[in-house]
DRENZA-50670 format. One record per residue: residue number from 1; residue in one letter; x, y, z of N, C-alpha, C, O in turn. Coordinates in Angstrom, 2 decimals, decimal comma, always signed. Last residue first. Layout:
<atoms>
NUM  A  X  Y  Z  X  Y  Z  X  Y  Z  X  Y  Z $
...
</atoms>
This chain:
<atoms>
137  L  +117,54  +106,21  +40,10  +118,08  +104,74  +39,14  +119,62  +104,91  +40,11  +120,55  +104,11  +39,94 $
136  I  +116,48  +106,57  +42,67  +116,73  +105,56  +42,75  +117,60  +104,84  +40,94  +118,01  +103,72  +40,65 $
135  L  +117,89  +109,55  +41,60  +117,82  +108,51  +43,71  +117,84  +107,48  +43,50  +118,85  +106,87  +43,85 $
134  V  +116,24  +109,82  +39,51  +117,81  +109,99  +39,79  +118,37  +109,25  +41,21  +119,29  +108,46  +41,43 $
133  L  +113,64  +109,53  +40,46  +114,23  +109,63  +39,63  +115,78  +109,55  +39,81  +116,11  +108,79  +40,72 $
132  T  +114,04  +112,21  +42,79  +113,67  +110,60  +42,79  +113,88  +109,40  +41,87  +114,25  +108,33  +42,35 $
131  G  +113,61  +114,40  +41,06  +115,23  +113,83  +41,79  +115,00  +112,68  +42,17  +115,89  +111,88  +41,87 $
130  G  +111,07  +113,98  +39,25  +112,59  +114,08  +38,63  +113,93  +113,48  +39,63  +114,81  +112,65  +39,36 $
129  V  +109,67  +115,11  +41,29  +109,79  +113,20  +40,77  +110,88  +113,38  +40,22  +111,85  +112,86  +40,78 $
128  I  +110,78  +117,03  +41,77  +110,68  +116,09  +43,03  +110,48  +114,78  +43,15  +110,68  +113,87  +43,96 $
127  L  +109,88  +118,56  +39,31  +111,89  +118,03  +40,11  +111,76  +116,92  +40,85  +112,47  +115,93  +40,70 $
126  L  +107,07  +118,39  +39,25  +108,16  +117,70  +39,05  +109,30  +117,26  +38,68  +109,72  +116,26  +38,10 $
125  A  +107,09  +120,10  +41,63  +106,32  +118,54  +41,78  +107,03  +117,98  +40,76  +107,71  +117,01  +41,09 $
124  G  +107,24  +122,54  +41,07  +107,81  +121,80  +42,00  +107,14  +120,50  +41,74  +106,00  +120,86  +42,05 $
123  I  +105,83  +122,68  +38,64  +106,57  +122,34  +38,35  +107,43  +122,50  +39,48  +108,59  +122,63  +39,11 $
122  A  +103,51  +122,98  +39,91  +103,36  +122,02  +39,07  +104,45  +121,64  +38,46  +104,47  +120,60  +37,80 $
121  A  +103,94  +125,08  +41,45  +103,69  +124,38  +42,31  +104,16  +122,18  +41,52  +104,59  +121,10  +41,94 $
120  K  +103,97  +127,39  +39,18  +104,52  +126,72  +40,41  +104,54  +125,69  +41,15  +105,68  +125,48  +41,54 $
119  L  +101,26  +127,22  +38,11  +102,28  +126,44  +37,57  +103,80  +126,40  +37,84  +104,66  +125,78  +37,20 $
118  T  +99,08  +125,53  +40,27  +99,89  +126,60  +39,73  +101,03  +125,92  +39,19  +101,59  +124,84  +39,42 $
117  L  +96,19  +123,57  +40,42  +96,89  +123,85  +40,50  +97,64  +125,07  +39,39  +97,23  +125,47  +38,30 $
116  A  +93,75  +124,48  +43,11  +94,04  +124,49  +41,79  +95,70  +124,64  +42,50  +96,25  +125,07  +43,51 $
115  E  +92,23  +121,96  +44,53  +92,16  +122,76  +44,81  +93,34  +122,93  +43,74  +93,94  +121,92  +43,39 $
114  K  +89,84  +119,16  +44,69  +89,27  +120,59  +44,15  +90,57  +121,58  +44,22  +90,05  +122,62  +43,84 $
113  L  +90,83  +117,27  +46,39  +90,65  +118,87  +46,96  +89,66  +119,61  +46,09  +88,85  +120,45  +46,50 $
112  I  +91,12  +115,91  +44,45  +90,29  +115,38  +45,06  +89,84  +116,75  +46,03  +88,68  +117,10  +46,27 $
111  L  +93,46  +116,48  +42,58  +92,16  +115,02  +42,40  +90,78  +115,30  +43,14  +89,65  +115,05  +42,70 $
110  V  +94,58  +119,01  +43,71  +93,58  +118,68  +42,65  +92,49  +118,08  +42,98  +91,37  +118,40  +43,37 $
109  S  +96,01  +116,70  +45,52  +95,16  +117,54  +46,28  +94,35  +117,96  +45,22  +93,21  +117,52  +45,35 $
108  L  +96,52  +114,96  +44,17  +95,72  +114,82  +45,59  +95,23  +115,99  +45,52  +94,02  +116,24  +45,47 $
107  L  +99,45  +116,52  +43,34  +98,52  +116,13  +42,67  +97,50  +114,98  +43,63  +98,09  +113,91  +43,70 $
106  I  +100,44  +117,06  +46,21  +99,51  +117,79  +45,23  +99,43  +117,74  +44,70  +99,14  +118,86  +44,29 $
105  T  +101,12  +114,40  +47,20  +99,80  +115,13  +47,44  +99,93  +116,34  +46,92  +99,07  +116,97  +47,53 $
104  L  +102,67  +113,52  +45,77  +101,35  +113,18  +45,28  +100,82  +113,65  +45,81  +99,66  +113,74  +45,39 $
103  A  +105,20  +115,52  +45,77  +104,69  +115,28  +44,23  +103,32  +114,85  +44,25  +102,55  +115,26  +43,39 $
102  V  +105,11  +114,30  +48,35  +104,88  +115,48  +48,20  +104,43  +115,82  +47,04  +103,34  +116,40  +46,98 $
101  S  +105,90  +111,41  +48,23  +104,08  +112,43  +48,72  +103,73  +113,46  +48,81  +102,63  +113,87  +49,16 $
100  L  +108,57  +111,75  +47,93  +108,09  +111,94  +46,74  +106,31  +111,50  +47,31  +105,54  +111,28  +46,37 $
99  K  +109,65  +111,31  +50,02  +109,76  +112,56  +50,36  +108,84  +113,08  +48,74  +108,54  +114,23  +48,42 $
98  D  +110,52  +109,05  +50,24  +109,44  +109,14  +50,98  +109,16  +110,27  +50,84  +108,22  +110,59  +51,58 $
97  V  +113,27  +109,43  +48,58  +111,70  +108,60  +47,81  +110,75  +108,84  +48,38  +109,75  +108,97  +47,67 $
96  P  +114,57  +110,86  +51,00  +113,89  +111,09  +49,26  +112,75  +111,47  +48,32  +112,04  +112,33  +47,80 $
95  A  +114,68  +108,12  +51,80  +113,97  +109,16  +52,95  +113,28  +110,47  +51,80  +112,13  +110,89  +51,72 $
94  V  +115,88  +106,16  +50,44  +114,68  +105,58  +51,24  +114,14  +107,43  +51,98  +113,11  +107,55  +52,63 $
93  Q  +119,00  +107,31  +49,70  +118,15  +106,91  +49,17  +116,23  +106,95  +49,20  +115,49  +107,49  +48,39 $
92  S  +119,75  +108,04  +52,38  +119,96  +108,50  +52,03  +119,39  +108,67  +50,75  +119,18  +109,83  +50,37 $
91  V  +118,94  +105,12  +54,02  +118,80  +106,49  +54,73  +118,86  +107,49  +53,60  +117,80  +108,12  +53,66 $
90  K  +119,57  +102,33  +52,15  +119,87  +103,55  +52,76  +119,03  +104,46  +52,38  +118,52  +104,74  +51,29 $
89  G  +117,61  +99,88  +53,54  +117,98  +100,62  +51,90  +118,96  +101,29  +52,19  +119,63  +100,49  +52,83 $
88  I  +115,54  +98,13  +55,75  +116,75  +96,66  +54,04  +117,47  +97,83  +53,23  +118,06  +97,41  +52,24 $
87  Q  +115,05  +99,23  +56,61  +115,61  +98,81  +56,69  +116,67  +97,87  +56,30  +117,76  +97,29  +56,41 $
86  L  +113,33  +101,52  +55,39  +115,36  +102,34  +55,98  +115,95  +100,72  +56,56  +117,12  +100,71  +56,95 $
85  A  +111,57  +99,65  +54,37  +112,37  +100,63  +54,31  +113,74  +99,99  +53,93  +114,47  +99,22  +53,29 $
84  K  +110,05  +99,46  +57,13  +110,72  +98,44  +56,99  +112,01  +99,03  +55,13  +113,16  +98,62  +55,04 $
83  Y  +109,71  +102,23  +58,21  +110,34  +102,06  +58,66  +111,36  +99,60  +57,76  +112,41  +98,97  +57,86 $
82  Y  +107,99  +102,54  +55,79  +109,37  +103,14  +55,44  +110,36  +102,63  +56,76  +111,58  +102,58  +56,58 $
81  F  +106,09  +101,06  +56,19  +106,16  +100,38  +55,07  +107,68  +100,96  +54,75  +108,48  +100,44  +53,97 $
80  I  +105,15  +101,80  +58,71  +105,31  +100,16  +58,19  +106,59  +100,37  +57,04  +107,73  +99,92  +57,11 $
79  W  +104,05  +104,72  +58,16  +105,57  +104,37  +59,08  +105,59  +102,28  +58,68  +106,71  +101,93  +58,30 $
78  S  +102,24  +103,73  +56,31  +103,04  +104,64  +55,55  +104,58  +104,28  +56,74  +105,68  +103,81  +56,42 $
77  L  +100,29  +102,47  +58,10  +100,62  +102,11  +56,94  +101,81  +102,55  +56,33  +102,48  +101,68  +55,77 $
76  G  +99,78  +104,69  +60,26  +100,31  +103,79  +60,39  +101,47  +103,13  +59,32  +102,70  +103,11  +59,38 $
75  T  +98,80  +107,23  +58,15  +99,72  +107,57  +58,93  +100,79  +105,99  +58,98  +101,85  +105,80  +58,38 $
74  A  +95,82  +105,23  +56,87  +97,65  +106,08  +56,50  +98,85  +106,00  +56,44  +99,68  +105,46  +55,72 $
73  L  +95,28  +105,32  +59,79  +96,41  +104,25  +59,16  +97,10  +104,76  +57,99  +98,32  +104,83  +57,83 $
72  G  +95,17  +108,53  +59,89  +95,99  +107,45  +61,33  +96,22  +106,61  +60,80  +97,44  +106,42  +60,83 $
71  S  +92,99  +108,98  +58,48  +94,44  +109,75  +58,20  +95,44  +109,11  +59,42  +96,57  +109,57  +59,57 $
70  L  +90,88  +107,48  +59,84  +91,21  +106,79  +58,26  +92,81  +107,86  +57,98  +93,68  +107,37  +57,25 $
69  V  +90,44  +109,71  +61,39  +91,35  +107,74  +61,94  +91,38  +106,76  +60,51  +91,83  +105,63  +60,32 $
68  L  +89,69  +111,90  +60,43  +91,00  +111,78  +61,75  +91,60  +109,74  +61,54  +92,60  +109,03  +61,57 $
67  F  +87,70  +111,06  +58,61  +87,90  +111,59  +58,32  +90,13  +110,74  +59,63  +91,00  +109,87  +59,57 $
66  I  +86,10  +110,08  +61,67  +86,05  +109,50  +60,95  +87,09  +109,67  +60,04  +87,84  +108,70  +60,11 $
65  L  +85,54  +112,42  +62,98  +86,39  +111,85  +62,87  +86,67  +110,67  +62,51  +87,61  +110,12  +63,10 $
64  T  +84,30  +113,94  +61,06  +85,64  +114,54  +61,36  +86,51  +113,23  +62,34  +87,73  +113,10  +62,40 $
63  Y  +82,09  +112,46  +61,11  +82,09  +112,74  +59,73  +84,22  +112,85  +59,87  +85,09  +112,25  +59,24 $
62  K  +81,37  +113,45  +63,91  +81,60  +112,06  +62,75  +82,20  +111,97  +62,40  +83,20  +111,45  +62,89 $
61  S  +82,32  +116,21  +64,57  +81,52  +115,50  +64,32  +81,93  +113,80  +64,00  +83,08  +113,37  +63,95 $
60  L  +84,23  +116,52  +68,21  +84,13  +116,49  +66,84  +83,26  +115,80  +66,29  +82,97  +114,76  +66,88 $
59  E  +83,54  +117,81  +70,23  +83,66  +119,23  +69,30  +83,43  +118,14  +67,86  +82,83  +118,45  +66,83 $
58  H  +84,87  +116,23  +72,58  +82,93  +116,28  +72,33  +82,57  +117,22  +71,40  +81,41  +117,63  +71,47 $
57  I  +87,26  +116,97  +72,84  +86,69  +116,56  +71,54  +85,56  +115,93  +71,45  +85,21  +115,21  +70,52 $
56  G  +87,65  +119,59  +73,38  +87,76  +120,05  +72,22  +86,93  +118,25  +71,40  +86,39  +118,09  +70,30 $
55  K  +88,75  +119,22  +76,27  +87,66  +119,70  +76,20  +87,16  +119,05  +75,22  +86,39  +118,12  +75,45 $
54  L  +91,74  +118,70  +75,35  +90,77  +117,63  +75,99  +89,42  +117,95  +75,74  +88,76  +117,16  +75,07 $
53  E  +93,72  +121,89  +76,24  +92,70  +120,96  +74,54  +91,98  +119,94  +74,30  +91,44  +119,91  +73,20 $
52  G  +95,68  +121,57  +77,76  +94,19  +121,91  +78,07  +92,92  +121,48  +77,14  +91,79  +121,01  +77,25 $
51  R  +97,49  +121,07  +77,74  +97,84  +122,88  +77,54  +95,82  +122,60  +77,40  +94,98  +123,41  +76,99 $
50  S  +98,15  +118,78  +78,28  +99,17  +120,06  +78,90  +98,15  +122,02  +78,43  +98,19  +123,22  +78,66 $
49  F  +96,85  +117,51  +77,00  +96,66  +117,57  +78,21  +97,17  +118,55  +78,78  +96,66  +119,14  +79,74 $
48  V  +98,34  +117,52  +73,93  +96,91  +117,97  +74,66  +96,49  +118,14  +75,42  +95,54  +118,92  +75,32 $
47  I  +100,82  +116,73  +75,15  +100,14  +117,96  +75,09  +99,29  +118,97  +74,71  +99,21  +120,19  +74,83 $
46  G  +100,60  +114,08  +76,21  +100,58  +114,56  +77,11  +100,54  +116,08  +76,69  +100,26  +116,86  +77,60 $
45  W  +98,98  +113,34  +73,18  +98,47  +112,88  +74,72  +99,20  +114,19  +75,59  +98,56  +115,23  +75,69 $
44  A  +101,43  +112,93  +72,25  +100,99  +113,71  +71,18  +99,71  +113,81  +72,33  +99,40  +115,00  +72,22 $
43  V  +104,05  +110,70  +73,62  +103,70  +112,79  +73,36  +102,65  +113,84  +73,03  +102,69  +115,04  +73,29 $
42  I  +102,26  +109,31  +73,68  +102,81  +110,44  +74,61  +102,82  +110,83  +74,44  +102,05  +111,78  +74,62 $
41  L  +102,27  +108,95  +70,51  +100,82  +108,55  +70,78  +101,18  +109,36  +72,37  +100,33  +110,24  +72,52 $
40  V  +104,99  +108,66  +69,89  +103,87  +109,20  +68,79  +103,05  +109,37  +70,28  +103,58  +110,12  +71,10 $
39  V  +106,06  +105,87  +71,47  +106,56  +107,24  +72,02  +105,21  +108,09  +71,03  +104,19  +108,09  +71,73 $
38  V  +103,88  +104,17  +70,07  +103,89  +103,82  +71,78  +104,22  +105,52  +71,94  +103,39  +106,36  +72,29 $
37  T  +105,00  +104,18  +67,44  +104,19  +104,80  +67,36  +103,29  +105,22  +69,02  +102,46  +106,10  +69,20 $
36  R  +108,10  +103,72  +67,92  +107,48  +104,79  +67,98  +106,22  +105,61  +68,28  +106,04  +106,71  +68,82 $
35  I  +107,16  +100,73  +68,44  +106,99  +101,38  +69,93  +107,35  +102,66  +69,53  +107,14  +103,41  +70,49 $
34  A  +106,24  +99,82  +66,10  +105,36  +99,69  +67,52  +105,80  +100,50  +68,34  +105,00  +101,08  +69,08 $
33  T  +108,54  +100,36  +64,78  +107,28  +101,22  +64,30  +106,57  +101,16  +65,34  +106,14  +102,22  +65,77 $
32  A  +109,86  +97,98  +65,99  +110,28  +99,59  +65,95  +108,91  +100,42  +65,28  +108,62  +101,37  +66,00 $
31  L  +108,41  +96,18  +65,02  +108,02  +96,55  +65,81  +108,96  +97,80  +66,73  +108,71  +98,31  +67,83 $
30  D  +108,49  +96,17  +61,64  +107,74  +96,20  +62,39  +106,63  +96,63  +64,40  +105,53  +96,97  +64,82 $
29  S  +111,15  +95,40  +61,87  +110,49  +96,77  +61,97  +109,34  +97,29  +61,78  +109,07  +98,49  +61,74 $
28  N  +113,57  +93,65  +64,14  +112,15  +94,03  +63,41  +111,72  +94,53  +62,98  +110,96  +94,75  +63,93 $
27  V  +116,77  +94,19  +64,34  +115,31  +94,83  +65,04  +114,21  +94,84  +63,80  +114,04  +95,64  +62,89 $
26  G  +118,87  +95,35  +63,09  +118,96  +94,39  +63,94  +117,67  +94,19  +65,37  +117,68  +94,10  +66,60 $
25  T  +118,58  +98,23  +63,55  +119,56  +97,98  +62,92  +118,90  +96,95  +63,79  +118,43  +97,23  +64,89 $
24  V  +116,67  +100,83  +63,87  +116,18  +99,85  +63,26  +116,79  +98,37  +62,96  +116,14  +97,47  +62,41 $
23  G  +118,09  +103,04  +64,74  +117,65  +102,13  +66,11  +116,65  +100,86  +65,65  +116,03  +100,12  +66,42 $
22  I  +119,60  +103,57  +62,80  +119,91  +103,58  +63,56  +119,45  +102,62  +64,65  +120,08  +101,75  +65,26 $
21  K  +116,94  +104,77  +61,10  +117,75  +103,79  +60,05  +119,25  +103,12  +61,72  +119,80  +102,06  +61,41 $
20  A  +115,83  +106,43  +62,94  +115,02  +105,64  +63,20  +116,14  +104,34  +62,61  +116,31  +103,28  +63,22 $
19  L  +117,33  +108,73  +62,70  +117,35  +108,14  +64,00  +116,94  +106,73  +64,41  +117,25  +106,04  +65,38 $
18  I  +117,02  +109,71  +60,10  +118,76  +109,08  +60,52  +118,21  +107,99  +61,51  +118,41  +106,79  +61,39 $
17  A  +114,98  +110,37  +60,34  +115,53  +108,63  +58,86  +116,44  +109,01  +59,40  +117,26  +108,19  +58,98 $
16  T  +114,10  +111,73  +62,41  +113,49  +110,82  +62,53  +114,39  +109,50  +61,17  +114,37  +108,27  +61,16 $
15  L  +115,80  +114,35  +60,74  +116,66  +113,68  +62,05  +115,69  +111,90  +62,20  +116,39  +110,89  +62,13 $
14  S  +114,00  +115,16  +59,26  +115,21  +114,28  +58,36  +115,98  +113,57  +59,14  +116,67  +112,60  +58,83 $
13  A  +112,05  +115,12  +60,47  +111,81  +114,29  +59,32  +112,91  +113,87  +58,99  +113,16  +112,74  +58,56 $
12  F  +112,34  +117,76  +61,80  +112,59  +116,01  +62,47  +112,25  +115,66  +61,44  +111,55  +116,66  +61,35 $
11  F  +112,74  +119,61  +59,47  +113,83  +118,64  +60,02  +114,01  +117,71  +60,82  +114,99  +116,97  +60,93 $
10  A  +110,17  +119,75  +58,91  +110,89  +118,30  +57,56  +112,74  +118,95  +58,57  +113,80  +118,56  +58,10 $
9  S  +108,60  +120,96  +60,75  +108,55  +119,66  +60,50  +109,10  +118,47  +60,29  +109,03  +117,30  +60,68 $
8  L  +110,15  +123,36  +60,93  +110,84  +122,88  +61,68  +109,77  +121,31  +61,70  +110,06  +120,49  +62,57 $
7  L  +108,85  +124,51  +58,32  +110,92  +123,84  +58,24  +110,43  +122,60  +59,88  +110,42  +121,37  +59,85 $
6  A  +106,63  +124,47  +59,03  +106,70  +123,54  +57,74  +108,67  +122,96  +58,07  +109,34  +121,92  +58,07 $
5  Y  +106,90  +126,65  +61,10  +106,34  +124,39  +61,67  +106,93  +123,95  +60,42  +107,78  +123,07  +60,53 $
4  T  +106,93  +128,27  +59,68  +108,11  +127,88  +60,57  +108,18  +126,28  +60,99  +108,95  +125,33  +61,12 $
3  W  +104,84  +128,53  +57,54  +105,73  +128,28  +57,05  +107,33  +127,73  +58,09  +108,34  +127,15  +57,68 $
2  W  +102,74  +129,64  +59,50  +103,25  +128,39  +58,55  +103,64  +128,04  +58,19  +103,31  +126,86  +58,03 $
1  M  +103,66  +132,09  +59,37  +104,04  +131,47  +60,42  +103,91  +129,71  +60,12  +104,71  +128,82  +60,42 $
</atoms>
């Protein structure tokens, strides 16, 4: 079932790139990111409230909150740089380069989380890096 959500994520990420490229035209990229962030905030909290999941907030540990905040900061910086890149670059180049994050995530999962690096994951990461280099050059 996880792969269904992952495919939906990929589909909406691709729509994000196209819609953002259109929306960022003639607008400061930081302002565009801020508007997008407000929409994400409203949707995310709307889902939490509609499913009655707010009660779990009291169960979060300080450790969990720290890493969720750090993750949020990383997401915010990613979006800011992504929108700036979309504003000045071609979406057909920016979006695939952004997906270099997949190869970086594989590397970081091995280094930080101590996950095992399989041959399949290593080959996939190398192919992503190679494809990214083809698009950049």
